[in-house]
N, C-alpha and C positions, 0 to 999 in steps of 0.2 A: 552586364556582368555583375554578379553578386560578390561582395567582399567577405561573405560569410563562408567559413569552412563548410563543405557539403556533408555534414555529419548526420543530417536528418532526411529521411525520405518524406518530404513534405506533401501534404494534400494541396491540390490546386484551389485553395480557398484562402482568402485574406479577410479575417474578421475586422469589422469596423465597430461593432457593438455586440455586447453580450449582457444579457439580463435574465435572471431566473433560470429557466431550463432551455433557453434559446440563444443561438448565435446568428447574427446577420452579417453577410459578407459584403464586399465593396460593390457588388452588382445589385444589392438589395435582396438577395435570396436569403430566406430564413430557414434555419435548421433546428430540429429538436435534438438536443445534445445528450447522447447516451455514453459520453466519454468522461464528463466532469473534469476535463483537463487532466486525464489519466488518473482519476480518483482523487483529485485535489479539491474541486469545488463541490464539496458535499452539501453545502447550503445553497447551491446554485451560484450563478454569476452575480456579483455585486449585491450580496445580501445586505439590505438596508441597515440592519443593526450593527453589522461588522463595519460597514462603511462609516457609520456614525462614530464609532470608537476610534477608528483609524484617523479620521479628521480631527478628533479631539486631541489625540496624541501628537499629530503633526504640529499643532499649535503649542505644544509643551516642550518637547525636545525629541530629536531624531536618534541621537547617538551620544553616549557619554563614556562608553567602555565598561567592561565588566570589573573594573577596579572599584566601582561604586555600588552600593546597595540599591536595589531597585524593587519596589513593592510589586510591580507588575509581574516580575519574574517569580517572586515568592508565591503569588496567587496562582499563576499558571502551573508552577511545580506542584503545589498542593492539589490542584484539580487533577493533574495527570496521575500523581501518585495515588490519590484516593480512588480514581476510576480504575486504575490497574491493580489496586490492592497491594501497592508496593510502597517505597519509602523516599527515594532520592532521585533527583533529576539533573541531567546536564543538557543544556540547550545548544544545538548546532544550527547550521543553515539548511541542511538537506538530509534526506534519508541515507545517502551514501556516507556522509560524514558521521551520522549517528551509528551506522554499522561499523565504520572504522574505529570509532571510540569504544564500541562494545567489544570488538576484537582485542583492542589494547587492554581494556579493563579485565576481560576474562583471562588473558595471559598473565597479567600482573597479579591478579588475585589468587590464581592457582599455582603460579610458578612453573606452569607447563606451556608448551607452545603449539601442540597439535590441536586442530579443530576439525570436527566432522561436520560436513554439510551434505547437501543432497543433489543428485542429478536433476537437471531441469530447474534448479533454483536460480533466483536472481537477487543479488544483494547490492548492486551498484556498480559504477564504472571507475571509481578511484582504485588505486592498486590493491589495497587490502580487500576492499569489497568485491572487486573483480576477481581476485584470487579465490575468494570464498564462493563465488558463483559457480554452479555446476553446469555451465554451458560453454563448450569450447569455442563457439562462434564469437562470443563476447571477447575472447582473449587473443584471437588470431592476430599475429603480427607485432605483438607487444613484448616479445621476448619472455624470459623466465618469469613465472609468477612468484609471489611471496610464498616461501616454503611453509610447510606445516599443515596444509589442508588435505583432507581425505574426503572423497565423494562416494556416496552409496546411493542405491535406488531408493526413492521415496516410497513410504508405506511398506518397506521390506525390513522387518525387525531382525531377521536372521542375518542379513548383510550388515546391519548396524552392529549387532552383537559381536560379529566376527572382528570388526575393526576396533571395538571398544577396549580400553586398557587404562592402566594407571598413569599413562603419559598424555591422556586426552584432557585438554583444558576445558573444552565446551563442545556441546552439540548445538549447532545453529540451524534454525529451520523457519520456514513460513508455514503457518497452519493451512493456508491455501496458496499454492504456487501460482502467483498472478501472471508474471511474464512467461512462465514455463508452460502454460496451457490450462490454467484454472483447475488444477488438481487439488482436491480436498483431502487432508490427512484423515485417516480413519481414527475413531476415538480409541480403539484398542491400541493401535500403533502409537499414537501420541502419548497415551498413558504409559506404555512400555518404554518409550524414550525417556520420559521423566523418571521412571523407576530406575532405569539403567544409569542415568546421570547421578542419581543419589548414591547408587551402589559403588560407583567408581570415583566419587568426589569431583565430578565434572559439572560445569555450569550448564544450565539450560537457557539458551539465548533464543528468543523468539522475535523474528523480524515482522513487525506489524506496520511496515511503511505504507502498504497499500490496503491492508485488511482492517486497520485500526480506525479510530474516531468514528464509530457508528456504522461503518460500511456494511457489516454483517448482521446488524441488529442488536449488537452489544457494544459497549465501549471498545473492547478488543476481542478479536476472534478467538483467542485462546480460552476465553471465558465460556464459550460454548462447550468446552471439554473439561472444565474444572481443573485446568493445569495450574501449576505453581512455579512459574519461571523465576530465574535469578535476575535476568536482564531482559527488558523489552525495548525495542526501538520503534520510534514513531516519526512520521513526517507527513507528506502529502496533504491529507485532509485537515491537518492540525491548524493551519493558518488561513484557510479559505482563499488560497491563492498567493499569500505572502510567503516568502521562503523561510521555513523554520523546520527543524527536526529536534528530536529529543532522545536521550538515553534514559531509561527508567530502571532503577535497580533496587535491590534489597539493602537495608540499612548497614549490614555488615560489610558492604563493599565500600563504604565511605572512606575507610582508612587507606584504600588503595588509590583513591582519586583525591588526594590532598593538594594543597597549593603547589603549583608548578608541574603537576603530573599530566595535565591536559588543559586545553584552552581553545578559544576561538574569538577572534577580534569582533566578528559580527554576530556570533551566536547569542540568541536571546535578545536581538535588536528590539528596542522599545516599541516600534511600530508593528513588527511581526508579533510581538508578545500581546499587544492590545487586541490584534485580530484573533490570536489563539484563545485568549481568555473569553472573548464573546462567542467564538465558535464552540468551545467546550461547554459554555453555559447553556447553549441551545441544544447541542447534540446529546450531551450526557443527561438530559432530562428523560425520565422514564417514560413519560407520555410520548415524547418524540421517538424514542427507540421502539416503543410498541407499534407506532405507525409504520416504522421502517419494516418491521416484521410482517405487518399486515400487507404492505405493498409487495413484499417478497413473495408471500403466498399468492397474491394476485398474479404477479408476473409468471411464476412457475405454472400456475393453473392455465394462464393464457397460452403459454408455450406448449403445454401438454395438449390442449384442446385444438389449437390452430395449426400446429405443424403436422403435415400429412405423413403417414407412414411411408409413402413412396418418395419422400424427399430425401435429400442427401445427408440428413442429420444422423450422426452415429450416437451421440449422447448429449444430454443437457445436464449440467452440474453447476454447483456453486453454493453460496450461502448468503442470505440477506439480499442486498442489491449488488452483489458481485457474481455475475452469471457468465458461464461459458457454454457455447454451443459448438460442439465438435462436428466438423463436416467431413465428408468422404472425399473432398476435393479442396484445393487451395482457397483460402478465405478472401484474398485480395479482390478477385472479380466481384464478389458479393458486396464488399465494402464500397467499391466504386458505384455500383448500382444504387446502393442505399443512399449515398451522397446525392446522386442525381434525384432521388425521391425525397430528399430533405431530412435524412436521418444520419447522424454522425455516430459511428461506433468504432471499435478498435479490434486489432488482431491480438491473439496471445499464442505466439508460435505461428506455424504456417497454415494450420487448418482449423483454428479455433476462433470463433467470433466472440469477442469479450464485450459485455454490456456493463457499464458503470454509470447508471443514471444518477443525477443529483438526488440526494435523499429526500428533498422537498418535492420532487415531481409528484403531481397529484394523479388520481385514478384515471381521469380522462386522458391526460398526457401519456401515461404509461400504456393505456389501451391503444391509443392512436399509434404510438411508436412501435409497440410490439406487433400490432396488426400489419403494419408496413413491413416490418422485419420478417414476419412469418410468411406473408404473401410472396415476398421476394425470394425467400428460401424455397418455398413450394414450387416456384417456377423453375428452379434449378435442378430438375430431375434428371436422372440418367437418360442419355440419348438412346 
């Protein structure tokens, strides 16, 4: 009997070692990892440079509380702010916490309470973040949600415009809806959202929990579309596996997040901050990001050339190394066969195969994994 709540539909795999782009289970079987810990291990498992700075921090101090000045936090905040072309940062422990803080900040800064989000969005499982999420299945059984959220179809400007008004505090969106099925926002739609927010004095809040920290070939996905958000949230890939999240905002928001307005005992923990600083140092390097874009071109080219027209694939979409393959049938059977063949991948909804390889995966590893994936999909033709 397990003493864990059964909140996860776990794979029948127990890792005993993970390094680079591979995971080894307790039977000795080795898997090539196209999950990156759900978009967390962007530098792969146990990146040596990150491990080194963590070990150094372990020998200095682990926790002193946010009542003390900490140089590491200042360095990390500067790196995040500059990468996002913004100004101020608050550190949390997770993406859900970052989104909770963003909701608080948007409401306080505008004096309004209504927030528009999108159908099929996912913003987390705490009450505010869950309320912001545009998926009913996430909310079932938990009673009334936090009031004030309005949900409209993604990429539908007319629907958004109908709901927009002087009572809207913010529009909150993912540039790519990760959990909802790897739906990419159109450039026209995203620019229209930004313009509408400015027209009504609402804040543009962009959830970059999964899309940020180099995943799409830029520091943040919104930069592909030249957007100018008021608030950006980040987590997942920020700490290379250590728990850390962040709210990044414009300078004018500082007055609304003064002493006593928000806080977190463990937010910006020194060990997590050390990991984040080294992670950003490597990923925010232009040469590194150029290689991510080159790898993305390779992956999409391989998928286009290797997937048979007779296969069950309806669409391939995504950006950078965040890829969705929509099937005409449920994705779980495919995931099971891929695991048997030594490839780990993820679902995004019921029918989308989600690929999130480590950003460090080399050409040979990408070709090997994509070939196995394509061959397996090609076998799943209509009967």
